[in-house]
BAVEX-936846 format. One line per field, with one value per residue: residue in one letter; x, y, z of N, C-alpha, C in turn. Coordinates in steps of 0.001 Angstrom, whole numbers. Example, Ala and Ser with C-alpha at 12.3 -4.5 7.8 and 13.67 -1.06 7.14 Angstrom:
% BAVEX-936846
resn = (A|S)
n_px = (13190|12850)
n_py = (-5690|-2250)
n_pz = (7800|7080)
ca_px = (12300|13670)
ca_py = (-4500|-1060)
ca_pz = (7800|7140)
c_px = (13200|12900)
c_py = (-3300|30)
c_pz = (7800|7870)
//
This chain:
% BAVEX-936846
resn = (X|X|X|X|X|X|X|X|X|X|X|X|X|X|X|X|X|X|X|X|X|X|X|X|X|X|X|X|X|X|X|X|X|X|X|X|X|X|X|X|X|X|X|X|X|X|X|X|X|X|X|X|X|X|X|X|X|X|X|X|X|X|X|X|X|X|X|X|X|X|X|X|X|X|X|X|X|X|X|X|X|X|X|X|X|X|X|X|X|X|X|X|X|X|X|X|X|X|X|X|X|X|X|X|X|X|X|X|X|X|X|X|X|X|X|X|X|X|X|X|X|X|X|X|X|X|X|X|X|X|X|X|X|X|X|X|X|X|X|X|X|X|X|X|X|X|X|X|X|X|X|X)
n_px = (70048|66629|64820|61941|62401|63332|61099|58865|60504|60084|57165|56269|58070|56946|53845|54248|55943|54133|51514|49900|49923|51947|51390|52350|55615|58553|62534|65514|67791|70419|71264|71413|73437|74490|72161|70920|67911|64951|62134|59205|57404|55078|54468|54478|56379|59338|62505|65994|69031|71359|73391|73172|73014|75407|77381|77119|75419|72494|70599|71485|70265|67101|66872|66750|64348|62863|62812|61915|59862|58586|58201|56582|53799|53648|52560|50620|48317|48513|49649|52073|55670|58618|61977|62170|59830|58135|56103|57570|60005|58902|57474|59294|60991|59635|59052|62126|64238|66676|68207|69786|71065|74682|77654|78919|80708|81107|80485|81899|84250|84683|88386|89840|92020|91035|93796|93713|94828|94729|96397|96004|95874|97203|95795|94881|92756|91005|89042|86352|86203|86820|87042|85773|87710|87743|85281|84800|86251|88726|87170|87483|89029|88812|90383|92043|92582|94653|95329|96503|97494|97084|95562|96004)
n_py = (32002|33428|36252|35233|31847|31153|32014|30125|28156|28197|28918|26455|24954|25351|24402|22099|21123|22472|22230|23908|27761|29853|33025|35676|37504|36790|37085|37417|39821|41652|42906|42083|41058|39373|37114|34552|34817|36867|37499|39405|40793|43035|43425|41236|39476|38251|37920|36960|35822|36047|35190|32595|30970|31034|31216|27501|24886|24065|23194|23834|26402|25878|25105|27040|28429|27100|27913|30730|30507|28354|31002|32912|31347|30288|33311|34433|32211|33049|32387|32412|33654|33493|33061|31500|30915|27811|26802|27430|26821|23277|23341|23822|22069|19870|20469|20264|22776|25091|26340|28110|30386|30304|31235|33225|35137|37897|38627|40718|40530|41307|42600|43927|45068|46629|47799|49043|50359|50732|53661|54248|51404|49595|47385|46032|45925|45077|45361|44736|47586|50747|53296|55823|57252|60033|59952|57516|55423|53152|49799|48117|51141|53062|54049|56603|56010|54530|54316|51241|49727|49176|46438|44084)
n_pz = (14112|14103|15175|14871|14462|16892|18696|17821|18179|21256|21640|20705|22303|25500|24568|24020|26936|28884|28245|27731|26185|24697|24031|23711|22714|22035|21767|20703|22603|23478|25319|27118|30360|32310|32686|31444|30507|30837|32120|31328|33658|32443|30461|29463|27822|26675|27119|25749|26015|23223|23243|25188|23096|20899|22628|24093|23919|22216|23987|26333|25637|25489|28307|29463|28109|29195|31673|31960|30444|32935|34573|33161|32523|35611|36824|34681|35573|38040|40412|42558|41065|41768|42097|44753|45187|46509|43807|41492|42027|42169|38812|37980|38514|36903|34636|33749|33390|33745|36513|36876|35282|32447|32861|31296|28429|28212|31625|33478|35862|38788|39642|40779|44589|47397|49442|53081|55869|59158|61315|64231|65310|63145|62603|59425|56590|52953|50555|48047|46009|46029|48621|50491|52514|54240|54845|56521|59511|60991|61809|64555|66252|65769|64296|61645|58628|55399|52347|51183|49141|45481|44179|41660)
ca_px = (68447|66552|63447|61341|62469|63150|59254|58796|60310|59371|56050|56776|58119|55115|53138|54541|55722|53492|50538|49656|50429|52800|50604|53313|57030|59644|63352|66450|68463|72013|71500|71516|75140|74595|71152|70701|66816|64156|60440|58641|55929|54639|54857|55153|57454|60884|64119|66841|70719|72243|74614|73440|73154|76559|78923|76400|74605|70700|69804|71015|68809|66256|65969|67201|63045|62104|63424|61214|58247|58264|58085|55593|52688|52832|52815|49313|47718|49031|50508|53516|56735|59664|62441|62396|58818|57859|55929|57426|60858|58224|57442|60745|62125|59320|60361|63405|65115|68163|67816|71040|72382|75905|78844|78910|82450|80973|79825|82379|85134|86007|89585|90500|91558|92010|94220|93985|95434|94807|96928|96311|95533|97910|94613|94203|91183|90661|88068|86696|85725|86678|86741|86024|89075|87175|84258|85412|87078|88577|86317|89026|89968|88318|91185|92127|92885|95021|95352|98258|97258|95105|96137|95149)
ca_py = (31977|34371|35861|34396|31177|31414|32345|29075|27895|28957|28148|25069|24289|25634|23873|20465|20876|23197|21504|25495|28293|31098|34392|37000|37485|36111|38022|38334|41035|41770|44108|41083|40278|38544|36468|33913|35712|37795|37471|41413|41034|43993|43281|39213|38746|37114|38097|35289|36174|35464|33988|31869|30422|30781|30569|27101|24124|23848|21918|25542|27717|24977|25215|28939|29549|26926|28790|31751|29802|28837|32019|33226|30519|31129|35187|34537|31962|33851|31739|33108|33196|34462|32419|31064|30181|26120|26205|28135|25126|22597|23586|24585|20525|19013|20585|20036|23610|25218|26697|28936|29916|29137|32308|33507|35646|39649|38977|41398|39602|41997|41710|45209|44771|47962|47614|50369|50092|51584|54092|53732|50209|48432|46317|46348|45925|44148|46210|45320|48821|52022|53429|57651|57935|61036|58876|55247|55016|51834|49607|48864|51725|54632|55796|57143|54659|54638|53395|50854|49112|48763|45009|44263)
ca_pz = (15020|14060|15960|13324|15565|18208|19256|17347|19844|22466|20854|20491|24755|25557|25011|24730|28223|29867|27757|27191|24645|24669|23378|23421|21635|22579|21314|21347|23541|22923|26305|28807|30430|33015|32802|30129|30008|31326|31927|32025|34475|32269|28554|29365|26555|27020|26357|25717|26062|22508|23933|25436|21816|20394|23766|24916|22917|22134|24936|27124|24593|25522|29581|28999|27487|29917|32444|31350|30151|34498|35682|32747|32960|36761|36048|33593|35899|39450|41373|42373|40289|41700|42188|46015|45606|45905|42980|40696|42254|41115|37581|36837|38282|36631|33246|33511|32462|34586|37902|36850|33246|33096|33211|29365|28300|28571|32377|33880|36425|39477|40466|41787|45908|47694|50837|53420|56933|60206|61596|65314|65699|61954|61340|57273|55328|52131|50107|45916|46191|46601|49919|50979|53146|54874|55634|56721|60289|61146|63038|65544|66788|65289|64416|60898|57847|54864|51182|51253|47409|44105|43572|40114)
c_px = (67729|65169|62206|60931|62261|62112|58509|59414|60295|58375|55996|56987|57739|53852|53102|54880|54622|52101|49567|50271|51159|51801|51235|54363|57929|61306|64450|66848|69639|72668|71570|73170|75908|73762|71644|68509|66138|62878|59885|57642|54475|54156|54436|55595|58882|62077|65123|67925|70772|72666|74787|73697|74288|77329|78261|76105|72847|70049|70061|69746|67940|66396|66221|65214|62443|61214|61963|59671|57846|57400|56697|53761|52374|51703|51074|47794|47153|48293|51070|54673|58144|60386|62743|60593|58116|57232|56161|59110|60229|57813|58609|62004|61049|59503|60987|63826|65833|67329|68822|71686|74149|76419|79225|80627|81548|80734|81801|83529|86021|87200|90368|90382|92290|92498|94585|94772|95156|96086|97563|97006|96295|96672|94287|93216|92001|88621|87801|86412|86783|86723|85997|86537|88499|85761|84261|86759|87217|87399|86454|88256|89045|88886|91203|93341|93381|95475|96668|98094|96411|96108|95388|95313)
c_py = (33132|34475|34828|33133|30599|31213|31348|28119|27959|28426|26858|24553|24679|25125|22190|20219|21528|22517|23894|26788|29831|31650|35263|36511|37463|36795|37697|39211|41053|42534|43662|40540|39285|37348|35890|34240|35755|37792|38806|41127|42201|43439|41551|38316|38509|36935|37571|36378|35813|34148|33309|29977|29282|30745|28391|26197|24347|23560|23722|26327|27081|25428|26157|28896|28221|27456|29519|31628|29583|30153|33385|32495|30979|32398|34844|33383|31833|33936|32300|32234|33825|33240|31585|30502|28495|26244|26120|26859|24356|21891|23439|22135|19592|18899|20375|21412|23980|26838|28320|29714|30314|30367|31817|34616|37135|39812|39213|40588|40860|41920|43291|44715|46070|47226|49494|49507|51178|52626|53858|52366|49313|47151|46538|45369|45212|44756|45417|46762|50290|52836|55279|57271|59099|60797|57812|55999|53419|51777|48941|49411|52808|55178|55574|55524|55118|53998|53286|50350|48542|47809|44165|43297)
c_pz = (14330|15159|16402|14871|16527|18840|18454|18502|21068|22051|20897|22611|25190|25946|24574|25533|29289|29148|27062|26707|24903|23982|23388|22869|22516|21476|21992|22029|23763|24026|27303|28999|31345|33235|31351|29618|30491|30418|31995|32045|33571|31065|27949|27649|27433|26211|26675|25525|24025|22888|24122|24007|20868|21243|24249|23145|23050|22822|25819|26831|26061|27037|30482|29483|28845|31163|32958|30837|31405|34537|33779|33067|34681|36976|35773|35069|37895|40336|41417|41893|40265|42413|43620|46514|45318|44901|41783|40998|41819|40060|37281|37389|37128|34330|31817|32852|34206|35024|37686|35326|33729|32823|31520|30014|27844|30027|33129|35190|37394|40465|41353|43134|46497|48815|52090|54906|57681|61160|62740|65296|64760|61499|60125|57861|54730|51374|47966|45273|46383|47939|50678|52544|54817|55426|56047|57855|60138|62561|64805|66947|66637|64872|62639|59998|56415|54093|51526|49560|47090|44530|42522|40313)
//
């Protein structure tokens, strides 16, 4: 699917489900990794992750487009368009859009675990990120921490 075909699909979905025209640009953005799409508040354009079409069905792509059009139409009418707002949730449910995008193959999964032990009390800590041992200490006795292992 090309950007022109995506533009036509977004315009069609907008008039069919929202009864309002889509007057801005919609295009694929290969830089999106963790989201299905993005609505730009300044330009009113919609970016769609191309993996929503290649890795999943066309129905999933339509659901993501509906989600972004909810942001678009609510923002242009001056209503709250955040995910947590009731107006957004009600409109999304009414048109049948997806609340969350499925996990794509480009999403990076963090598997490293850093294990630390206190030299005084023996308290063990597990962290997903490496910490500065000169800056942090044991939360129980304020003793010095030592790195035990890095599990992958």
